Every structure is written in C-alpha cells, then in structure tokens.
N, C-alpha and C positions, 0 to 999 in steps of 0.2 A: 785491487785488494780493498775490501771493506771490513770494518770492525763495528759491529752493531751493539749498542747498549739498549736499555729499555727506553731511552729518550732521544737518541741521535745516532748518526752514522759518522764514523771517521773514515776518510778516503785516502789519507796519507799522501797528499800532494807535497807534504813536508813531514819531517820527523816530529812526533808528539813529545812534549815535555811534561812529565808527571812530577809535580812538586810534592815533596815529602812533608807531611804535617804530623809529627809524633806528639800525641797528647799523653805522654808517659813520663814518669819521674826518672826513668833509668835507661833510656835509649842511649846508644853509644856516643852519639854526636851532640844531640840537642835535648837530652832528657831533662825534664823539669822546666823548660823554657815556655812551653805553650800548654800548660796543664789546666788553665781555666778557659772558659768559653770566649771571653773578651779578647784575651791575648791570642788565642788560636784563630779567631775571626780576623783580627788585624793581620796576622801572618798570612792567612789565606788570601786576603785582599792584596797584600804586598806581592805575593807570588803571582797572582792573576795579573796584576799591573805589569809585572816583569815578563809576562808571556806564557805562564803555565797554561796548558790545555786541560790538565786534570789535577785535582787536589786529592792526594792519597792520605787518608786519615787512619792512623793506627793507634790502638790503645794497649798493645802488649809488645814489649821489646823482644826482639829476636837476636840480640847481641850474644856473644859467647858468655856462658854461665848465667844467663838470665833465667828467672823462675817464671813459671806459668802463673797467670792471674785467673781469678774465677770469672765465669761468664758474667755474673752480675756486676763485678767490678769493671770489666772491659766495656760492658754496655753503659755503665755510669760515666765512663770517661769519654766514649766516642759519640753517643747518640745526641747529646746537646750540641756538639760541634757540627755533626752532619746536618742537623736541622738548621742551625744558624747559617752555615755556609750555603746550603741549597736555597734557603729563603732569601739571602742577600744577593747571591750571584747566579749567573746562568751557566757557569763553568761546570763541567762534569766532575762529580765526586766519586772517589773510589774508597771502599772500606778495606783496609789491610787487616785481614783476620784469617785464622784457620779454624774457627769455630762456627758451626752452622747457625746456632741460635743468635750469635752476635751478627752474623751476616744477614739473617732474616730481619732482625730489628733495625739494623742500619739501612737496609734496602727500603723498609717501610718508612724510615725517616727521610729518605731522599737519595741515598746512594744508588748509582746506576752501574757500578762496576764492583766486582768482588775480586780482590787481590789475595789469592791463597798461596802463601809461601810453600805449602806442603803439596800442592798439586793434587789435592784430595787424599793425600796419604794419612793425615791426622783425623779427618772427619769427612767421609764421603757424602754426608747429607748436605754439604755445601752445594753439591751438584743439584740436589732437589730444589734448594732455595733458588739457584740460578735458573733452573728450568721453569719454576713456577712464576718467577718475577720477570723473566726475560732479561735479567741483568747480564752484562758482559763479564767475562772472566779473564784473569791473568793467572796462569798455572805455572808455578815455578818448579824447577828441578832441585831436589835435595835427596839425601839418603839418611836413613836412620829415623830416630824419634826426635821430639822437641828437645829432649835432654841430651841426645847424642849427635845432633845434626852438625855440630861444629867440631866433633872429635872423632868422627868416622875416619878410618884409614882411607887414603886416596884410592880411587878406582884405578885398576890397571890400565883401562882405556877410557879416558874421560868422555870422548865423543860417543862411544858406544853406550856409556852409562847415561849420558844426557838424552841421547836418542831413545833408549829403552824407557827411561823414566817418562819422557813426554808421551810416548806411545801408550804407556799405561794410563796416564792421566786422560788422554784423548779417548781411550776405550771407555773409561768411566763416564765421560761426558756423553759419548754416543749412547751408552746404556740408559742414560736419563733423558735422552731426547734433546740434548742441547745442540743447536745449530753450530756448525763449524765456524761460521762468520761472526760468532760471538766470543771467540777464544783468541787470546794472545798467549805467547809462550815466553817464559822468563828463564834466562840462563842460570840463575841462582849463583851469581858470582859471590864468592866468599862463603858459600854454604857447602859443606862436605867436599871441599876441593882444596888441594894444595895451592900455595901462591903461584907456582909454575903452571898449574892447570888453569887457574884464572886467566893468566896471560895467554896460554895456548888457545883457550876458547875465544878470546877477543881477536887474536891474530888470525885464526882460521875460521872465524864466524861464518864466512861464505859457504862453507860446507853444510852447515846447519840451515842456512837461509835457503839453499838450493833444495835440500831434502824436505823442508817444511815450507815450501814456497807460498802456500795459501794462507799461512798464519803470520801475523806481525810478531816479530821477536823483540822482546824488551831486554835492555841491558841496564842493570843497576850497579854501578861501580862507585858511586859518590862517597868519598871520604873513607873508603874501606881500608882495612888493615894492610892488604897487599900493597896499596899505594904508599902507606906509611913506611913499610919495609923497604921498598925501593928507594924512596926519596928521603928516608930518615926523618920524616915528619911525624913525631910522636903523637901530637895532638890532632884529632880528626879535623878540627877547624883550620889547621895549617896545610891541608891537603888539596886546596882548590886547584892548583896548577895540574897536579897529577890526575885529579878527577876530570878536568876538562880534556886532558890528553886522552884518557881512556874512553871517555864518552865520544870524542871525535873519531877515534879509531873504530869504535863500535858502529857509529853511523856510517863511516866510510865503507865498512864491510857488510852493511845491510841491516843493522838494527833500525826498527821503525819507531820505537819508543825508548826514551831514556828517563830513568827515575833518579831525581837529583835533589840535593839540598839547596844548591846555589843556582837559582833559576835564571836570573838576568845574564850572568856570565855564560851559562850553558847555552842559552838561546843564541847569544852572539857567536859563540864558537861553532855551533852546529850549522848556523846559517852560512858561515864562511865555508865550512866543509861542503855543504850542499851546493854552494855556488861554484866551488872548484870542481866538484864531481860532475856538475852539469856541463862542463866543458869537455868531458871525455868523448 
C-alpha cells in the first residue's frame, strides 16, 4: 500500500501519526493556544520531535455548535503557519479544510495533503484543487451540512452509511481524475454518529479495512466526547488514557493513520501495539 502526496510516498511499514495543530480561537480542546505563527511553529516542532509524521493545520473549528468562518479569515489563520512549518521542517503538512479556495492557497503555500472533513460534500471543487496540485487527500465520512453534522439522527446501519459515503467521495475523486493511491479514508469518529456507533466502528473496523483494502484508513478519536462520556472525564485534556486506548484498538484493527493531540504518548502506545501484533 502506498499513499502518494505531491512531495513523497508513504508506504506504511508502520502506522502514521498525524499531529493536530489548530490555529483557531475555539477548537474544542486547544482553541486559542496556537493562534499566532510563533507559537504554532513551536508546537509543530515539538510534535515533530515527538514523532509526528504529518502536521495537520486547521483554521476552522468543527466542534459542535461551531460557526463557519469566512474564506479570507481561514486563509489569514492558516497560510502563515503552513509557510513557516514547511520552510522550517521537512515533515509533511496537511491542511484541514472543507473550502476549495483555502485548500488551493494552502497547497500553494506548501501543504501536500488536503484533509476534507466533508469528503467533498461541502465543496466538490476541493477535488479539482487536489487533481491540479497532485496533493494527497483525506476524505472523511459525515452526514448533513456543516450546521447539522453533529445533530443528524444516527444512521440505522452505520457500516452501510460509512461505506456508502466513502463510495460517493471516491466517485467524485474518480470524476476529477484523482489517482486512488492519493486517497486516505477517515471514519469520521464523532461526526453524525452516536457514541455507540463510534465504538462499533472501532471494534469492527476490520470489516471496512477488508472492503477498502487499497486505501489507508484514518482514525481520529483523540480527546473526543465519547471518551469523556465513558471515562467521566469532562475536560478534553483529561482524556489522554482513553484516547490512547481507542487509538491502540484502531491500529490493532487495521487503521494506518491516527490523528492525535498527544503525539509522544500515542507514538509509544502504537509502537507497542505494532510489536505485539507482529508476533501473531
């Protein structure tokens, strides 16, 4: 399995760790902490030193009840950080956006992966940006609009829903001429799903891995509310142990990429998982 970006190839001898760098004032876990370029650059450097393979830079919160920001504001937030990180480090940079114009400008600034939480649902022109730039893609499953994606009623069959959503996204990619080896698929944990469905997707992830065997699957569980609900950890920052447990299960069951806030701890946990799994 290969995942090609505009600058490199990932061959998955080990699980990739995508470090989250939110340059927003209102993200659910770390909003406001890295809003200026200097602090964002320091945080990127810390995550890279801890073992991050990708730095995922986002300028619009997708937490429940968050409001959309303008294209201009999102560009103002992310582009200086993308430029600074790609200038300082060789590590791959991803732009976390569902707006094609933001994706285009970020790619021009140095991003080589576009992480679209909507899987082209909000803006199909992201596919054109990816095709023209040869950027890699992460296509996430969700239902509804930006406003309703956290309030949609649970699907009757979550596996059929995720499967159908991914196939829709892949069809758009095909229509724009995007090579399949540039695409990773994200489960969309916490988006348009009940807490029980989040758990079911992680527990039975192997079903999706087998059906989409040529695509790396990404699991993003870090500090999410279903972990807080199970562990009674109200504050996102207090959900490290649950985040590590869920990431470890995802890797055991076939996830090839994990998107996390706590890089050093996650790297250690999944290396142990991989070592144990290697003895099977």
